C-alpha positions in Angstrom: 15.6 -9.3 -40.3 17.6 -10.0 -43.5 16.0 -11.5 -46.8 18.0 -14.5 -46.3 17.2 -15.2 -42.8 13.5 -14.9 -43.4 13.9 -17.2 -46.3 15.4 -19.8 -44.2 12.7 -19.3 -41.4 9.8 -19.9 -43.9 11.5 -22.9 -45.7 11.9 -24.5 -42.2 8.3 -23.4 -41.2 7.3 -25.0 -44.5 9.1 -28.2 -43.7 7.6 -28.5 -40.3 4.1 -27.9 -41.7 4.5 -30.7 -44.1 5.9 -33.2 -41.6 2.7 -32.2 -39.3 0.5 -32.8 -42.2 1.4 -36.2 -42.3 0.8 -36.8 -38.6 -2.7 -34.8 -38.9 -3.7 -37.0 -41.9 -2.8 -40.3 -40.0 -4.6 -39.1 -36.6 -8.0 -40.6 -35.6 -11.1 -38.6 -36.2 -11.5 -38.8 -32.4 -8.1 -37.3 -31.9 -8.6 -34.4 -34.3 -12.0 -33.9 -32.8 -10.6 -33.7 -29.4 -7.9 -31.2 -30.4 -10.6 -28.9 -32.0 -12.6 -29.1 -28.9 -9.3 -28.0 -26.9 -9.0 -25.4 -29.5 -12.4 -23.6 -28.5 -11.7 -24.1 -24.9 -8.1 -22.4 -24.9 -9.8 -19.5 -26.8 -12.2 -19.2 -23.9 -9.5 -19.5 -21.3 -7.1 -16.8 -23.0 -10.2 -14.4 -23.8 -8.8 -11.6 -21.9 -5.3 -12.0 -23.5 -6.6 -12.1 -27.0 -9.1 -9.1 -26.3 -6.2 -7.0 -24.9 -3.8 -7.8 -28.0 -7.1 -7.0 -30.2 -7.5 -3.6 -28.4 -4.0 -2.7 -29.4 -4.3 -3.7 -32.9 -7.5 -1.3 -33.0 -5.7 1.5 -31.4 -3.1 1.1 -33.7 -5.3 1.0 -36.6 -7.2 3.9 -35.7 -3.9 6.1 -35.3 -2.9 4.9 -38.8 -6.3 6.0 -40.3 -7.7 2.6 -41.1 -11.4 3.0 -42.4 -14.6 2.2 -40.3 -15.1 -0.8 -42.4 -11.6 -2.3 -41.9 -11.9 -1.4 -38.1 -15.2 -3.2 -38.1 -13.8 -6.2 -39.7 -10.7 -6.2 -37.2 -12.4 -5.4 -34.0 -13.3 -8.3 -31.4 -15.3 -8.0 -28.3 -16.4 -10.6 -25.9 -19.6 -11.5 -27.9 -17.4 -11.9 -31.1 -14.8 -13.9 -29.4 -17.4 -16.0 -27.8 -19.2 -16.7 -31.3 -15.7 -17.6 -32.8 -15.3 -20.2 -30.0 -18.9 -21.4 -30.5 -18.1 -21.8 -34.1 -15.2 -24.1 -33.4 -17.4 -26.3 -31.0 -19.7 -26.5 -34.2 -16.8 -27.6 -36.4 -15.7 -30.3 -33.7 -19.4 -31.7 -33.9 -19.3 -31.8 -37.7 -19.0 -35.2 -39.3 -15.5 -36.2 -40.1 -15.1 -35.6 -43.8 -11.5 -37.6 -44.2 -12.1 -41.1 -45.2 -15.8 -40.6 -46.2 -16.8 -42.5 -49.2 -18.2 -40.2 -52.0 -19.0 -42.8 -54.4 -18.7 -46.6 -55.0 -19.3 -48.9 -57.9 -18.6 -52.4 -59.1 -17.4 -53.3 -62.6 -18.2 -56.3 -64.8 -15.0 -57.7 -64.0 -15.6 -57.8 -60.3 -13.5 -54.7 -59.3 -15.0 -52.7 -56.6 -14.0 -49.0 -56.9 -14.7 -46.2 -54.1 -13.9 -42.5 -54.4 -12.8 -41.5 -50.8 -12.1 -37.9 -49.4 -8.6 -37.4 -48.3 -6.8 -34.2 -46.9 -5.2 -31.7 -49.3 -2.3 -31.3 -47.1 -0.8 -28.1 -46.2 -3.2 -24.9 -46.6 -1.1 -21.5 -47.0 -3.5 -18.8 -46.0 -2.9 -15.1 -46.6 -5.4 -12.7 -45.1 -5.8 -8.9 -43.8 -7.5 -7.5 -40.8 -9.9 -10.4 -39.8 -8.4 -12.1 -36.9 -11.2 -14.5 -36.6 -10.0 -16.0 -39.8 -7.0 -17.4 -38.0 -9.6 -19.5 -35.6 -11.9 -20.6 -38.2 -9.0 -21.6 -40.7 -7.1 -23.4 -38.0 -10.3 -25.6 -36.9 -11.6 -26.3 -40.5 -8.1 -27.1 -41.5 -7.9 -29.8 -39.0 -11.1 -30.9 -39.2 -10.3 -31.9 -42.8 -6.9 -33.4 -41.7 -4.7 -30.5 -43.0 -2.0 -28.5 -41.6 -2.2 -24.6 -41.8 0.4 -22.0 -42.5 -1.0 -18.2 -41.7 0.1 -15.0 -43.0 -1.8 -12.3 -41.5 -1.7 -8.4 -42.2 0.1 -6.0 -39.9 -3.1 -4.6 -38.8 -4.1 -7.6 -36.9 -0.7 -8.8 -35.9 -1.1 -9.1 -32.1 -4.5 -10.7 -32.2 -3.7 -13.2 -34.8 -0.4 -14.2 -32.6 -2.6 -14.4 -29.6 -5.1 -16.5 -31.3 -2.6 -19.0 -32.9 -1.0 -19.6 -29.5 -4.3 -20.7 -28.1 -5.0 -22.9 -31.1 -1.6 -24.5 -30.7 -2.1 -25.3 -27.1 -5.2 -27.3 -27.9 -3.1 -29.3 -30.3 -0.8 -30.2 -27.7 -3.5 -31.1 -25.5 -4.7 -33.5 -27.9 -1.2 -34.9 -28.3 -1.1 -33.6 -32.1 2.0 -31.4 -33.1 1.7 -27.8 -32.6 3.3 -27.3 -36.0 -0.2 -28.2 -37.8 -1.0 -24.4 -37.3 1.9 -22.0 -37.7 2.1 -18.3 -38.3 4.8 -16.6 -40.4 7.4 -15.1 -38.2 6.6 -11.6 -39.3 4.2 -9.2 -41.7 7.1 -8.7 -43.9 5.4 -8.5 -47.4 8.5 -10.8 -48.8 6.7 -13.7 -47.1 3.9 -13.5 -49.5 5.9 -13.7 -52.2 7.6 -16.9 -50.7 4.2 -18.5 -50.1 3.1 -17.9 -53.5 6.0 -19.6 -54.8 4.9 -22.6 -52.6 7.8 -22.8 -49.9 9.9 -25.4 -52.0 6.8 -27.4 -52.4 5.3 -27.5 -48.9 2.1 -25.5 -49.7 -0.5 -27.5 -51.6 -3.2 -24.7 -52.1 -3.3 -21.1 -51.2 -6.3 -19.0 -50.0 -6.1 -15.5 -49.8 -8.7 -13.5 -48.0 -8.5 -9.6 -48.1 -8.5 -6.6 -50.2 -8.8 -6.7 -54.0 -5.3 -5.7 -54.6 -4.1 -8.7 -52.5 -6.3 -11.5 -53.8 -5.4 -10.1 -57.7 -1.8 -10.5 -56.7 -2.2 -14.0 -55.5 -4.4 -15.1 -58.5 -1.9 -13.6 -60.9 1.4 -14.6 -59.4 0.9 -18.0 -57.4 2.6 -21.2 -58.6 0.2 -23.3 -56.5 -3.6 -23.7 -56.7 -5.5 -20.8 -55.3 -9.2 -20.6 -53.9 -10.2 -17.1 -54.0 -12.8 -14.5 -54.7 -11.7 -11.0 -55.8 -14.6 -9.1 -54.1 -18.4 -9.4 -53.1 -20.4 -7.3 -55.5 -24.0 -8.7 -54.3 -27.2 -8.0 -55.6 -31.0 -7.8 -54.1 -33.4 -7.9 -56.9 -36.9 -6.9 -55.9 -39.3 -8.5 -58.5 -42.8 -7.4 -59.4 -44.2 -10.1 -57.4 -42.5 -9.4 -54.3 -44.2 -9.1 -51.0 -43.7 -5.4 -49.9 -42.7 -6.4 -46.4 -40.2 -8.8 -47.5 -38.9 -6.4 -49.9 -38.0 -4.0 -47.3 -36.9 -6.2 -44.5 -34.6 -8.3 -46.9 -33.0 -5.1 -48.7 -32.3 -3.3 -45.4 -31.0 -6.5 -43.9 -28.7 -7.4 -46.7 -27.3 -3.9 -46.8 -27.2 -2.8 -43.2 -27.0 -5.6 -40.9 -23.0 -5.5 -41.3 -21.7 -3.5 -44.1 -18.2 -4.7 -44.1 -18.9 -8.2 -44.8 -18.2 -9.5 -48.3 -22.0 -10.8 -48.5 -23.5 -7.4 -47.9 -25.8 -6.4 -50.8 -24.0 -3.2 -52.7 -26.6 -2.9 -55.7 -30.5 -3.0 -55.4 -32.2 -3.9 -58.6 -36.1 -3.2 -58.8 -38.7 -3.8 -61.2 -40.3 -0.9 -62.9 -43.9 -2.3 -62.1 -43.3 -1.9 -58.3 -40.5 0.8 -58.1 -43.1 3.6 -57.7 -44.7 1.9 -54.8 -41.8 0.0 -53.1 -38.8 2.2 -53.5 -40.0 4.9 -51.3 -40.6 2.5 -48.6 -37.1 0.7 -49.0 -35.3 3.9 -49.3 -37.1 5.3 -46.1 -36.0 2.3 -44.0 -32.4 2.2 -45.4 -32.0 6.1 -44.7 -33.3 5.6 -41.2 -30.3 3.6 -40.6 -28.0 5.8 -42.3 -27.5 4.5 -45.4 -26.6 6.9 -48.6 -28.5 6.0 -51.7 -27.3 6.3 -55.4 -29.6 5.7 -58.1 -30.0 5.7 -61.9 -32.2 8.6 -63.3 -35.4 6.5 -63.0 -34.7 5.7 -59.3 -33.9 9.4 -58.7 -37.3 10.5 -60.2 -38.8 8.4 -57.6 -37.1 9.1 -54.6 -34.4 11.8 -54.2 -30.9 10.4 -54.1 -27.4 11.1 -55.6 -26.8 10.1 -59.2 -25.1 6.6 -59.7 -22.2 6.4 -62.2 -21.3 3.3 -64.0 -18.5 3.0 -61.7 -21.2 2.4 -58.7 -22.4 -0.9 -60.5 -18.7 -2.1 -60.1 -18.1 -1.2 -56.6 -17.9 -3.1 -53.5 -18.4 -0.4 -51.1 -18.2 -2.1 -47.6 -19.9 0.9 -46.2 -23.3 2.1 -45.9 -23.9 3.2 -49.6 -26.3 1.3 -51.8 -26.5 1.9 -55.7 -30.1 1.3 -56.9 -31.2 0.5 -60.6 -34.7 0.4 -61.9 -34.9 -2.5 -64.5 -37.7 -3.9 -66.8 -38.2 -7.4 -65.6 -36.1 -10.2 -64.7 -34.2 -10.7 -67.9 -32.8 -7.2 -67.4 -32.0 -7.8 -63.7 -29.9 -11.0 -64.6 -28.1 -9.2 -67.5 -27.1 -6.5 -65.0 -25.8 -9.2 -62.6 -24.0 -10.9 -65.4 -22.4 -7.8 -66.6 -21.4 -6.2 -63.2 -21.5 -9.0 -60.6 -18.6 -10.6 -59.1 -20.0 -14.1 -58.9 -20.5 -14.0 -55.1 -24.0 -13.7 -53.8 -27.4 -12.7 -55.5 -31.0 -12.7 -53.9 -34.4 -12.5 -55.7 -37.3 -11.1 -53.6 -40.4 -12.6 -55.1 -43.7 -14.7 -54.4 -43.8 -16.0 -58.2 -42.1 -19.5 -57.9 -41.5 -19.6 -61.4 -39.6 -16.2 -61.5 -37.7 -17.8 -58.7 -36.9 -21.0 -60.5 -35.3 -18.8 -63.5 -33.5 -16.6 -61.3 -32.0 -19.5 -59.2 -31.2 -21.5 -62.4 -29.7 -18.9 -64.6 -28.0 -16.7 -62.3 -24.2 -17.9 -62.4 -23.1 -17.0 -58.9 -21.4 -19.1 -56.2 -24.6 -18.3 -53.9 -28.1 -17.6 -55.1 -31.0 -16.9 -52.8 -34.7 -16.7 -52.7 -36.4 -14.5 -50.3 -33.4 -14.4 -47.9 -30.9 -11.9 -47.2 -27.5 -12.0 -48.9 -26.0 -11.8 -45.5 -26.6 -15.5 -45.1 -23.3 -16.0 -47.4 -21.7 -17.5 -44.6 -20.0 -20.7 -43.8 -21.4 -20.7 -40.2 -25.2 -20.0 -41.6 -24.7 -22.7 -44.1 -23.7 -25.1 -41.1 -20.0 -25.4 -41.7 -19.3 -24.0 -38.2 -17.2 -21.3 -40.1 -15.4 -20.9 -43.3 -12.0 -19.9 -44.7 -13.6 -17.7 -47.5 -16.3 -17.4 -50.1 -14.8 -19.2 -53.4 -16.2 -17.7 -56.5 -14.4 -19.8 -58.9 -15.8 -22.9 -60.6 -13.1 -25.5 -59.8 -13.0 -27.7 -56.7 -14.3 -25.3 -54.2 -17.3 -22.8 -54.8 -19.1 -20.8 -52.1 -18.4 -21.0 -48.5 -15.1 -23.0 -48.0 -15.7 -25.4 -45.0 -14.2 -28.5 -44.0 -15.6 -30.5 -46.8 -14.2 -28.2 -49.3 -10.6 -28.5 -47.8 -10.4 -32.2 -49.0 -9.6 -34.0 -52.1 -10.1 -37.5 -53.0 -8.6 -40.6 -54.2 -9.6 -43.8 -55.7 -9.5 -47.0 -53.6 -9.8 -50.3 -55.7 -10.7 -53.4 -54.5 -9.8 -56.6 -56.4 -9.7 -60.4 -56.1 -6.7 -61.3 -58.5 -7.9 -59.6 -61.5 -5.6 -58.8 -64.1 -6.1 -56.7 -67.3 -6.0 -58.6 -70.5 
């Protein structure tokens, strides 16, 4: 396909998305709910087709040498697809954010002012590998009254196409425009540049979800607002007052439950006061599940392991590898996180309420946890039904991006003939 032809197609896609966004924003909550419910049903009806397409993507990925972490993100099975459909059902049951009054007040002159949630408009989603993103994004965008343009990676092209077909059937079933969810006509890299430029004003916000190179490019080149995170360099900090059983179980789950997700812990920080007693227990549990350990000199003196370099503190492994550092108290742990973290998710394991309060207050990441695995960094676990991503910026959306985060607001002012003197 020539560059000119592709440009024309993408501009038309953007125009149709903008028109669909108007219809979706004006649709009733009940109609949008019906469409989301229909999406879940259609995913189940077409499960065989979707899994067949995914198997082809996975086979192609293996042949091309994709890493184990990427293949894990790419692969669907009956259980994962069922979970995706169940997540859509949860989104359908969420309170509709559109039209919700966030705040209201009256002025001395009698004006009554309301801050009301409204759709953003057209969401552009650029992502790699994860086919579930298409389903989560479609349902969440619709719940918030938006239209969606998807550009997936070549690795998941067949899977995404099958999922999008099912979602569009759900829209039609509810008498809403199918163009409220569209996928780019190809995985040509030029499409990314077109979307970064906004498709002639059609796209209101971009959300990248993929590797560091993709997200960095989007943040650097986009001419529309971006919700993004570069990477998930997440930390679990075992404080001197940690309960040993929690220190072991939380650390192992945070690292090993699923190593390819952005909420997986990549660095363990452990207080010197308890490292001698707890680190051998934690290391044994991790190694029993196939985890490779890389530690600083003090960690190595307690448990034999590979040496960690400065680069290890800055690495999102997305693999069964964990960096370990022994620290001298909570201030040292927080200083390490501030220096090396990506602002994603951090956990403190402790029975000391004051230490927990200090950590939760002072660590400046999108998600901070006390005595819970970093793998809870997930929109579904937050009750959002799903997520489009975890935003680590400070403006508009931060943490899991669910339906509420895909709205903006306007001010509605009620008067009775007031004029300004």
